[in-house]
VOLUM-811190 format. One record per residue (C-alpha): residue number from 1; residue in three letters; chain; x, y, z. Coordinates in Angstrom, 2 decimals. Layout:
REM VOLUM-811190
kegu = NUM	marke = ALA	lumtor = A	c1 = X	c2 = Y	c3 = Z
...
REM end
This chain:
REM VOLUM-811190
kegu = 1	marke = MET	lumtor = A	c1 = -21.53	c2 = -32.90	c3 = -5.75
kegu = 2	marke = SER	lumtor = A	c1 = -20.07	c2 = -31.08	c3 = -2.76
kegu = 3	marke = ALA	lumtor = A	c1 = -22.15	c2 = -30.12	c3 = 0.27
kegu = 4	marke = ARG	lumtor = A	c1 = -20.20	c2 = -26.86	c3 = 0.46
kegu = 5	marke = PRO	lumtor = A	c1 = -21.89	c2 = -23.85	c3 = -1.11
kegu = 6	marke = LEU	lumtor = A	c1 = -20.77	c2 = -22.91	c3 = -4.59
kegu = 7	marke = TYR	lumtor = A	c1 = -19.57	c2 = -19.46	c3 = -3.48
kegu = 8	marke = VAL	lumtor = A	c1 = -17.27	c2 = -21.07	c3 = -0.89
kegu = 9	marke = GLN	lumtor = A	c1 = -15.86	c2 = -23.46	c3 = -3.54
kegu = 10	marke = LEU	lumtor = A	c1 = -15.21	c2 = -20.52	c3 = -5.88
kegu = 11	marke = ALA	lumtor = A	c1 = -13.64	c2 = -18.49	c3 = -3.00
kegu = 12	marke = ASP	lumtor = A	c1 = -11.31	c2 = -21.44	c3 = -2.42
kegu = 13	marke = VAL	lumtor = A	c1 = -10.27	c2 = -21.38	c3 = -6.12
kegu = 14	marke = ILE	lumtor = A	c1 = -9.55	c2 = -17.59	c3 = -5.94
kegu = 15	marke = ALA	lumtor = A	c1 = -7.75	c2 = -17.99	c3 = -2.61
kegu = 16	marke = LYS	lumtor = A	c1 = -5.42	c2 = -20.58	c3 = -4.14
kegu = 17	marke = LYS	lumtor = A	c1 = -4.67	c2 = -18.10	c3 = -7.00
kegu = 18	marke = ILE	lumtor = A	c1 = -3.84	c2 = -15.45	c3 = -4.39
kegu = 19	marke = GLN	lumtor = A	c1 = -1.59	c2 = -17.85	c3 = -2.41
kegu = 20	marke = SER	lumtor = A	c1 = 0.22	c2 = -19.00	c3 = -5.54
kegu = 21	marke = GLY	lumtor = A	c1 = 0.91	c2 = -15.42	c3 = -6.55
kegu = 22	marke = GLU	lumtor = A	c1 = -1.21	c2 = -15.67	c3 = -9.76
kegu = 23	marke = LEU	lumtor = A	c1 = -3.25	c2 = -12.83	c3 = -8.24
kegu = 24	marke = ALA	lumtor = A	c1 = -0.66	c2 = -10.47	c3 = -6.79
kegu = 25	marke = PRO	lumtor = A	c1 = -1.05	c2 = -8.12	c3 = -3.77
kegu = 26	marke = ASP	lumtor = A	c1 = -2.44	c2 = -4.63	c3 = -4.58
kegu = 27	marke = ARG	lumtor = A	c1 = -3.73	c2 = -5.93	c3 = -7.92
kegu = 28	marke = PRO	lumtor = A	c1 = -7.45	c2 = -6.20	c3 = -8.69
kegu = 29	marke = ILE	lumtor = A	c1 = -9.26	c2 = -9.48	c3 = -8.86
kegu = 30	marke = PRO	lumtor = A	c1 = -11.68	c2 = -10.00	c3 = -11.74
kegu = 31	marke = SER	lumtor = A	c1 = -15.00	c2 = -8.17	c3 = -11.41
kegu = 32	marke = GLU	lumtor = A	c1 = -18.17	c2 = -9.95	c3 = -10.26
kegu = 33	marke = ASN	lumtor = A	c1 = -19.43	c2 = -9.95	c3 = -13.84
kegu = 34	marke = HIS	lumtor = A	c1 = -16.16	c2 = -11.42	c3 = -15.10
kegu = 35	marke = LEU	lumtor = A	c1 = -16.13	c2 = -14.10	c3 = -12.35
kegu = 36	marke = ALA	lumtor = A	c1 = -19.74	c2 = -15.02	c3 = -13.20
kegu = 37	marke = ASP	lumtor = A	c1 = -18.91	c2 = -15.35	c3 = -16.89
kegu = 38	marke = GLU	lumtor = A	c1 = -15.60	c2 = -17.15	c3 = -16.40
kegu = 39	marke = TYR	lumtor = A	c1 = -16.88	c2 = -19.73	c3 = -13.92
kegu = 40	marke = GLY	lumtor = A	c1 = -20.43	c2 = -20.03	c3 = -15.27
kegu = 41	marke = VAL	lumtor = A	c1 = -22.09	c2 = -18.91	c3 = -12.02
kegu = 42	marke = ALA	lumtor = A	c1 = -24.79	c2 = -16.38	c3 = -11.22
kegu = 43	marke = ARG	lumtor = A	c1 = -23.66	c2 = -12.87	c3 = -10.47
kegu = 44	marke = LEU	lumtor = A	c1 = -25.07	c2 = -13.20	c3 = -6.97
kegu = 45	marke = THR	lumtor = A	c1 = -22.78	c2 = -16.24	c3 = -6.45
kegu = 46	marke = ALA	lumtor = A	c1 = -19.81	c2 = -14.14	c3 = -7.62
kegu = 47	marke = ARG	lumtor = A	c1 = -20.86	c2 = -11.37	c3 = -5.20
kegu = 48	marke = ARG	lumtor = A	c1 = -21.04	c2 = -13.85	c3 = -2.30
kegu = 49	marke = THR	lumtor = A	c1 = -17.60	c2 = -15.14	c3 = -3.35
kegu = 50	marke = ALA	lumtor = A	c1 = -16.14	c2 = -11.65	c3 = -3.00
kegu = 51	marke = GLN	lumtor = A	c1 = -17.85	c2 = -11.27	c3 = 0.38
kegu = 52	marke = GLU	lumtor = A	c1 = -16.32	c2 = -14.60	c3 = 1.50
kegu = 53	marke = LEU	lumtor = A	c1 = -12.84	c2 = -13.45	c3 = 0.37
kegu = 54	marke = ARG	lumtor = A	c1 = -13.30	c2 = -10.18	c3 = 2.25
kegu = 55	marke = GLU	lumtor = A	c1 = -14.28	c2 = -12.12	c3 = 5.41
kegu = 56	marke = ARG	lumtor = A	c1 = -11.17	c2 = -14.23	c3 = 5.03
kegu = 57	marke = GLY	lumtor = A	c1 = -9.05	c2 = -11.02	c3 = 4.85
kegu = 58	marke = LEU	lumtor = A	c1 = -7.76	c2 = -11.86	c3 = 1.35
kegu = 59	marke = ILE	lumtor = A	c1 = -9.27	c2 = -8.89	c3 = -0.55
kegu = 60	marke = VAL	lumtor = A	c1 = -10.46	c2 = -5.36	c3 = 0.10
kegu = 61	marke = THR	lumtor = A	c1 = -13.20	c2 = -3.70	c3 = -1.95
kegu = 62	marke = VAL	lumtor = A	c1 = -13.02	c2 = -0.01	c3 = -2.80
kegu = 63	marke = ARG	lumtor = A	c1 = -16.37	c2 = 1.38	c3 = -3.98
kegu = 64	marke = GLY	lumtor = A	c1 = -16.17	c2 = 2.47	c3 = -7.61
kegu = 65	marke = LYS	lumtor = A	c1 = -12.69	c2 = 0.96	c3 = -8.05
kegu = 66	marke = GLY	lumtor = A	c1 = -13.04	c2 = -2.78	c3 = -7.54
kegu = 67	marke = SER	lumtor = A	c1 = -11.67	c2 = -5.52	c3 = -5.27
kegu = 68	marke = PHE	lumtor = A	c1 = -7.93	c2 = -5.84	c3 = -4.64
kegu = 69	marke = VAL	lumtor = A	c1 = -5.73	c2 = -8.55	c3 = -3.19
kegu = 70	marke = VAL	lumtor = A	c1 = -4.48	c2 = -7.71	c3 = 0.28
kegu = 71	marke = GLU	lumtor = A	c1 = -0.73	c2 = -8.07	c3 = 1.06
kegu = 72	marke = GLN	lumtor = A	c1 = -0.44	c2 = -11.38	c3 = 2.94
kegu = 73	marke = PRO	lumtor = A	c1 = 1.79	c2 = -11.70	c3 = 5.99
kegu = 74	marke = PRO	lumtor = A	c1 = 4.71	c2 = -14.09	c3 = 5.43
kegu = 75	marke = THR	lumtor = A	c1 = 4.05	c2 = -17.59	c3 = 6.59
kegu = 76	marke = ILE	lumtor = A	c1 = 6.33	c2 = -19.07	c3 = 9.23
kegu = 77	marke = SER	lumtor = A	c1 = 7.88	c2 = -22.28	c3 = 8.17
kegu = 78	marke = PRO	lumtor = A	c1 = 8.55	c2 = -24.95	c3 = 10.87
kegu = 79	marke = GLU	lumtor = A	c1 = 12.29	c2 = -24.62	c3 = 10.53
kegu = 80	marke = ASN	lumtor = A	c1 = 12.12	c2 = -20.91	c3 = 11.31
kegu = 81	marke = GLU	lumtor = A	c1 = 10.04	c2 = -21.32	c3 = 14.53
kegu = 82	marke = GLY	lumtor = A	c1 = 11.54	c2 = -21.30	c3 = 17.96
kegu = 83	marke = GLY	lumtor = A	c1 = 13.97	c2 = -18.47	c3 = 17.45
kegu = 84	marke = THR	lumtor = A	c1 = 17.10	c2 = -20.48	c3 = 18.24
kegu = 85	marke = THR	lumtor = A	c1 = 20.34	c2 = -19.93	c3 = 16.39
kegu = 86	marke = ASP	lumtor = A	c1 = 22.90	c2 = -22.64	c3 = 16.05
REM end
């Protein structure tokens, strides 16, 4: 059993889906009720998961509409750093 809170573990799972593109930018993530059902957690845990994802800057929640994946800035790979051209 992990010492990390369940909502953080679930947020990590959702974050990986966002990073992999399974959950695309500007698309909704599953509702709190759906997350609770899908992962077998309490609705409060699903709510805390959404809060954690908002704090990480991965989603934005629009009242009455749902929570949506935020467009992620491109990651800089090591070979593109430094700005030198050969």
